[in-house]
N, C-alpha and C positions, 0 to 999 in steps of 0.2 A: 713420709707422712707419719708412719707408725713411730719412727724414732722421735719425731718431734712431739708426738702425743706422750710418749713415755717420759721424755725429758720434762715436759710440762708438769706431769703428775709428781715426778720426783722433786721438782722445785717447790710445789705446793706443800708436799709432805715435810720438806726441810723447814719451811716457814712455820708450820704448825709446831714441829718439835722445838724449834728455837724459841717460840713464844712460850711453850710449856716450861722450858728451862728457866726463862726469866721469871715466870710466876713462882716456880719452886724456889728459886734463889731469893725472891722477895720475901717469901715466908720464913726464910732462915731456919729450915728444918734441922740443919746440922747433922744430917745422916751421913755415915761413912761405913765402908766395909773393907775387908782385906782377907787374905788367905795366909795361913801360917806357912813357915818355911818348908815343912815336910809335906804340905799339900793334903793333909788329912782333916783339917778343920777350917772353918771360916768364922770370922768375928764381925759382928754388926753392932754399930753404936747408934742407938735410937735418939729421937729429938730431945729427950729429957736426960740423956746421959747414961741410960741403962745399957749394959753390954750383954749381947746374946752370942753364945758359941754353939755352932752346929757341927756335928761330926759329918765328914764327907766320906764317901766310899773310897777305899784304897784300890787303885788299878795298877796292875802290872802290865805295862804297855808292851813288854817284850813277848808276851804270850798272846797269840791271836785268839779271837773269840771262837768258841766251838761252832762248827757247821751243823746246822739242823738237817733233818732228813729231807731230801728232795720231795716235792709234792707230785703226786700222781696226776695225770691228765687223761681225760677221756674225750673222744670226739662227741660233740653234742648230737642229739637226735636228728636224723636226716629224713625229711619227707620226700620220698621218691615217687615220681609218676612219669608216664610216657604219653606224649602227645599223639594224636591220631596219625601224624606223619612219621612216627618212629623216633622222634627226638626224646632222649632221656633227660629228665630234669631232676636235680637234687637240690632241695631247699633246706637251709639251716636258718631258723629264726633266732635272731640275736637283737634284742630291742634295747640294749643299754645305751646305744648311741643311734641317732637318726641317720644312719648311713647304710648303703647297700653296695655290695661288690658282686659284679657279674663276671663270670668266667666261662666262655664258650670254647670248648676244646675238641679237637678232631684227631683221632688216631691216625697215625701215618708218619707225618713229618718228613724228614729226609730219608727215613728208613725204607721208603717205598721207591726210591729213585734208582735208576741204573747209573753206572759211572758217567755216561755221557750227559746226564741231567743234573750233575752236581750244581748246587746253588739255586735250583728252580723253586724249591719249596719255600726257602727264605725270601726269595724275590717276590713270590706271589703274596706272602704274608705282608711284605712291605707295601705292595701295591694296593692293599685293601684300605690304606689311608689316603689314597690318591684320587678320591672322588667316587661318586655313585651315579646311577642313572638320573637321580633327582637333584644332586648338588655337585658343584665343583669341589676340589680338595679344600680350597679356602673357605667355601661356604659350609662344608661339613665341619671343619675345625671351629668355625665361628659358632655353629649350632651347639657343639660340645661345650665350648667355653661359656656360652650363654647359660648353660645348666650348672656351671661350676663343677663340671665333671672332668674326668681324665679318660682317655681312650687310647688303646694301643693294640697292635697285632704283631705277633712274633711267630717265627718258625723254628722249631727245635728238632732234635734228632729223632724223637719218637712221636712228637705231638705238635700240632699247630694250635695257637691259642689267640682268641680275641678277648680283650679285657676292658672292663669299664667300671669305674668307681664314681659314685655320686651320692647326693643327699636323697634320703628316702622320699622326700616331697617331690623330687623330680624323676622318680622311677618310671612313671608312665611315658614321659617324653624320652627318657634314656633308653628304654626298651625299644621304642620306635627307631631311634638312631642305630641301635645295635642290629635290629632286623634289617634296616636299610643297607648297612655296610655288608652284612652277611649275604643277603639275598640279591642285591642289585649293584654289585661293584661295577664300575665302568671300565676299568683297565685302559685308560686312554693311551693311544699310541705315543703321543708326545711325552707324557709322564713316564712311560715305560722306557723310552730311550734315555731320558734323563737319569732315571734310577739305575739303569744298566751302566751308564757312563760313570756314575758315582761309585758303583760297585767295582767296576774295572779299575778305577783309580785306587781304591782301597787294596785290591789284590796286588797292584803294582807296588804300592808302598810296602806291603808285607814282605816283598823280596829283600828289603833291607832290614827286616826285623828278625833277629836271631830267635826270639821267643816264638814267633809264629812259625818260622822254619822248623824249629824243634818240635812244636806241637803237631804240625802236619806230617812231618816225617815219622814221628812216633806212632800216630794213628795208622799210617800206611804200612809201616813195618809190622804192626800187630795184626791188622785185619786184612791187609792186601788191597789191591786196587779194585777188586770186583765187589768187595763188601761195602755197604753204605757207610758203616762206621769208619772206614778207611778214607773217606772222601771229605774235603773241607766243606763246612756248611755254607760258606760264601761262594763256593765254586772255584773254578779256574778261569783263566783268560779264555780258553777255548770254549768251555761249556757255557759261560755267561754270554759270550759274544753270540752264540748260536741260539739263545732264547729269543723267541718272537712272541707276538700276542697270541698266536694259535697255541703255543706251548703253555702259556700262562692260563688261557681259558681251559685247556685240556686238563691241567692239574687241578684247577679250581673245580671243574665239574665232576671230576673223579673223586676228590678228597674232601670237599666242603659240602658234605651231604648229611642230612639229619640221622640217617642210619648209623653213621660212624661218629656221631657227636654226643657230647654231654654238656648241658648247661647247668652250671652251679650258681645258685643265688644265695648269698649269705648276708644277713643283716636284718634291719628293721622292715620286715616284709610279711604279708599275710599270704600263706601258701595257697589258700582257696581262691582268693581274688587273683593271684598271679596266674594261676592255671588258665582261667578264662581269657586273660589278656594275651597270653602266649599262644593259645589256640587261634586267636584272631590274627595275630601278627604273622605267624608262621604257617598259616593254612595252605599257602601255595607252594611251600618248600617241599620237594620230594627227592627221594634217592635213598638207595640202600648202601650199606657199608661196602667200600671198595676192598678188593682182595689185597692182602698184605703178603708179599712174597716171603718165602722161607729162606733162611741162610744157614749154612753150616757154621758151627763154632770153630774158629781157626785153631789149629793144633799149636800147642806151645812149642817154643824152640827147644831143640834137643840139648842145647848148651848155651850158657851166657854169651851173648854176642854184642859187640860194641859197633854202633853205626855212627859215622861222622858226616855231618852236613857242613860243607866248607863255607865259611863266611869270612873272606879275607879281611884282615885289619880289625876284626872284632876285639874290643877291649875285654869282653866277658864271654864265657862259654855258658850256653844254656844246656843243662843236664836234665834228661828225662829217663827214668828207670822204671820198668814195670812189666806187666803181663796182662793177658786177657783173664778176667777174674769172675765177677758175680753179676747176677741180674737182680731185679727187685724181689724175686721170690726166694732168694737165698735164706734158708732158715737160721744160719749162724750169723746173720748180719750184726746183731747186737754185740756179740763177742768181737767181731771184726771191727766194729765201731770203737769199742774200748781199746782194742789192740792198736788201732791206727791212731787214736788219741795219744797213746804213749809214744808211738813212733814219730808221727809228724802232723797230727791233727790239731795242735794248739801251739801257742807261742812258747810254752814251756816244754814242748816235746823234745825228744832226744835228738832228732835231726836238726832242729833249729838251735838247740842249746849247743850241740857239738860244732856245727858248721858256721853258725853266726857268732855265738857268744864266746866259745872257747878257742876256735881256730881263726875267726875273723875272715873267713873266705868269702862271705856273702852277707847281704842284708837280710836274707831269710831263706829257709828251706822248709818243705812240708810234704805231706803225702795225703792220698785220699783213695777211697774205693768209689768209683763212679757207677751208680746203679742205673740201669736202663732196662728196657723190655727184653733185650737180648743181653748176654753177658758183657758188661762194660769193663773198662780197664782198672787195674790198680796202678797208681801213678805216684812216684816220688820225684820231686823236682827242686831245682834251684838254679839261680844264675850266679856264677862264681867268677872271680878274677882269673884271667886266662892262664897265668903261670902256675896256678894251683888246681888246674882242671883235673889232672891225674890224682892228686892228693884228695880232692873232693870225692871223686868216684870211689876211692878206697874207703872213705868215711861212710858213704852210702852203703857199700857192701858190708862194712863192719856192723853198722847199726841194724840193718835188716837181718843179718845172720845172728846177732845176739839174741833177738827175740825168740828164736827157735831153739836156742841152746841154754839160755839162762832164765830162771824165774824172775819176773818183775817184782821188785820189793813191794811189800804190802802198802807202804806209804805212798809210793808213786802210783801204784794201781788204784788206790782209793781216790787219789786226786783225779785220775783219769775217769773213773766211774762217776764221780760227782760232777765233773765237767760236762759229761754227756747228759746226765740226768737233770741237772739244774738248768740246762739250756732248753729243755723240751718245752716248758711253758711259753717261752718266747715265740714259739711257732704257732701259737693259738691266740695271740693277743688281739688282733684286729679282724674285722670282717673279711678283709683281703686274705689274711693268713688262713682263716677257716675255709675260704673258698679253695685255696691252694691245697690244703690238706685233703679235703673231700675229693678234689680232682685227682690227686695221687692215688687215693683209695680205689677209685673207679678205673683209672688208666692202667694201673698195674695189678688189678684184680686182687687187692688185699682184703683181708677180713675187716668188717666194720669195727671190730673191737681191737684192731691192730695196736692202738696206743694204750689200751687199758693196762696192760702188764709191762709196758715199756720200761718204766722206772724200776720196778721190782726185779725184772730180768736183767737189766743193766747192772744194778747193784749186786746181783748174784754172780756176775762174771768173776772167776777166780784165776789165779796164776796158771794153773794147769790148763784151763781152757784157752788162755791167751797163748801159751807156749804151743799147744797142739794146733791152734789156728795158724800161728806163724809158720810152723813146719809145713803145713799144707799150702798156704797161700803166698808165703814169702820165700819159697824154694828158689834159691839163687840160680840153679841150673835151668830154670824156666824163664829167667828174666832177659829182657833186651834193654840195652842202654843206648840212648841216642844223645849225641852231643853236637850242638850247632856252635861252631866257633872257627877260629883261624886254624885251618888244617896244618899249615906249615909249622905252627907252634905246638899243636896238641897231639898230632898223630903218633909221633915216635914215643912220647911218654906214655900214651895210652896203650900202645903195643907192648911196651916194656913191662906193664903191670902183669901180663900173663893171665888175665882174667878169662880171656876167650878170644875168638877171631875178631879182627877189626875190619869192617867193610866201609868203604867210602861211598856214600850215596851221591847220585847226580842230582844236584839241586837246581832250582830255577835260576836263570841268568839274572844278575843284578839289574835293576831298573836303569835304563840309559838316561842321559840328559834329555833326549827327545821325549821319552816316556814321561819323565817328570814334568 
């Protein structure tokens, strides 16, 4: 329907323009214009024959325009208050558009699970969309759709989040639906069995996915089987099969409590009016914050070790290289951000340029520091053609080592600094963006002025700081390398590299025809 409307308007516009051309032609104005061969002047002939010559600016298109200074960004003022039941509310008033973003987040996520509970937190989050005590799943979805809103619930490593985005005019009804889903989920048995079956099907499919095999093996090697960061978010066949409604209710009652929650409201909203409405909606909700277990930071490996996950017949090898690195409180993160941009954080980074553009081993390669409440991993990654698996590992080792021994040229460093600084405003564009940024500030206990000096400090990162950071965090002796691929073809070449010990991991059995 929209396409038809657009086409109709275009046709009407064409008719008007055609009519204008006829009228102008009938007047015989005799106007013409042209540009000289050197492109520096234009000539116009008027209706009475006079000639006008205008000088045009000369452009050298071989020289790119100068890049201006990146704009600093600050988090808007946040009005924080606490409801009588202990729920913390953070409000950011942004009235340029009549929209509101709601983000209700709960500390914990998968980080509070024991190894035998892997997958439980994400399954509980998924079940929050499966109906309430007042409505079925379809009825709830229809109520959200009637408001022109979007609703979702996700389970993460450190946090579970319920999100809703809607028009400001529908905020009252939207808050009612948010409270209904949060306070009165039904967790129907039939829906639980269906969601579990779908989850188990995804887990079985992942047995044939080298990328998933590499990711899960990398996490397990780094953190061990007892640490929550070493467990797959989706769970395993054994842990998901064991989840029943009592387990779902137990996690919900322990973790979806006002004492461990933060509600962020960003957009066209009045904070004073909102508070009264929230007190009314959530007055029956009670509960203090659940205990979050403590975990030891895994010790780094004493030497570079290569782990192989066998995937017979794989046309590509999935490479993961990294170590346990930083948490959200890491004071040198801005330096690491610039360093990683040089290494593998952008399309023009060294890893992607070398492995994709110069060598042609892969469609892409990159790296990242994954920030979490506990130290998260540094990860360099790529999927490469099987015969060049060993050569690709050599390139990874080479590029990581260079950063600690050679100064990054100023031009390359300046490009990386600008890349980081210029991308910052994108993270503050919408009400949803603002809600996410405020949520991060609270979840990771960051300073409210965290972003105030982000640009200035990023632009101040120099080659010495990058080299020192690389020596500390990219120390090859502390790296593990995980390769998921055809063991028969890759094991001997990887051993011949002499980088370190090679260990073959016992992976999950491929999905059988019966499983499929």
